[in-house]
N, C-alpha and C positions, 0 to 999 in steps of 0.2 A: 421421558429427559425432564431433568428436576427446572424449577422455578426462575434459578439463579441462569442455567445454562439457556432452556430457552430465550427470557431476555438478552443474554447475550448475542445468542446466535442472532434472535430478529434484529438487534443495533448493529451488527457488522452486516448482514444484510441489507438493511438502511445506507448504512455505510457504503457499501459497496454500489447501492444502487445510486445514489445520489453522485457519486465519484465518475462513473461511465459522462454524464453530461459534462463533465470538463473536457471532454473529447474536442465537444462542440465551440467554446472560446479559444479553446486551443489550438486548433486549423485556422481559427480565423485572425487571431494574433500573429502566426505564423504566416500567413497571407497578408496582412496587412503592415506587414516591414516592409515589404519593398515598394509598394506606393505610397507610402509616409516618410518614407525615406527619399526618394527620389520622383515624387511627384508633390507632396508637400514640404519636403523636408524638415518636417519636426514629429516627433513622437513615436518614432521607430525604436528609439529606446525604451521608450516607455513599453509600446507591445510587447517589445522582447522581453523584457522583466515579467512584466504579467504571464506571456507565455509561458517564463520557465518557471513562475509558479505554479501555475496549471500543471504543466507537465511533472514537477516533483509532487503533486500531490495524486496527479490522475495516476503515476507509476506507485507511490507509494501505497495504492490499495489495491493497485492492479496485481501484486502478486497475492494476496489474499485473495481476492476474485479468479482466480486461476486457481488456487487449492481449492474453494468453494466448487470450481465447475467441472473440478476431475482432470483437469487439463496440468495443472504444476504438479511436479513429483511423480508422477507417472514412469515408471520404468516396464511398460506392456510386455516389452520382447520374453521378457522370463517368465514375468506375474501372470500373464494370461494364461498359461497351462496351471497355475494354484485356482485352489476352489475359493469361492468367493469370501469365504469367512477369514481364509488364508488371508486373500490382499486386503481384507478391512484389518485386519489384524499389524500388518506389517504397515499400513498406513498410519494407523493409532501410533506403532511402536517408531516410525520416520519422522512423526509430527512429534510425539514428547521426547527421544532421543536424538533428534538434529534439527527439526525447527525451533522449538521453543528452547535449548539453549543457545542456538546464534540468536534469535528475537532480544532473549535478556543481555547476553554481550552486547549485541548494537545500543542499548538501552543505557545500558553502564556504561559502557567506552564512549559515548557520545553523551554523557552528561554535562561534562564541561564546556564543550563545541557550544551545544544547544542553548545551554543556560546562561552563557556569555553571550549569544547572540540574540538571545531575546530581551538579554537585562540591556544591552547597549540599542535594541533594535538597530541591528546591522543591516545597512545599505548595501545595493550592491555595486562592485569596486569599480567598474568603467562609469557607471552612467551617476551614480552617487544617489539614486532612486532610493527611498525605503523602499524594504520588504523583504530584504534579502535573508531576514531570519525567519521567516514563512519557510521556505526550502530546507534549513535546518530542523525545524519542525516536523517538516514532512519525512523526515530519518526516524522521528519518533514514533508518528502516525503509522508509519508503515509498521516498528516494531509492536506497537499497542494491536494494529490490527493482527497481525501473525499471531502474537501470544493471544490473543481473545479467539482466534481459528483454533489455537491448537488445544486449548482447554477444551472447547467445543467438542472436536474431533477427538481428544484422549476418552474424556469422560462422560462421553455419548453412551447410554446402554445400547449394548450389544444386539436385542431387538428392534432399537429403534432404527439401525442400521438396514434391519431385513423388510423393514415398512416401503 
């Protein structure tokens, strides 16, 4: 694997490893909403807003995490009868012809929404709390991670697949 692909693979691996830790604050924030609302009578909206941001970022990276784990885009019912090499070639083709164009479309189609949201530091509509723009950024995080993983999967040398 070339140096660039190896570095990109490590970067995506680090992103996936870091994003899994978002599950803990997400669960805590979701749990705290009820006592904050009913017992403390404040900060429940803030917990909800932070939970939405954590959820958006977690889900954005989880698409790529599932692909890296081999649990995403697996059509095992038919493909299990194919040779390992054929399955790997089909996975590469699916990545290059399916995921990559989709992720590029998301990146391009979301450009105006993401840029205007970040430029205006868009707030949550219900609470007025800042940070809604982070949910829009998560869209680009998802697309960028998918694009990176597609590049790694598509251009990885075949012999690297056999190791």
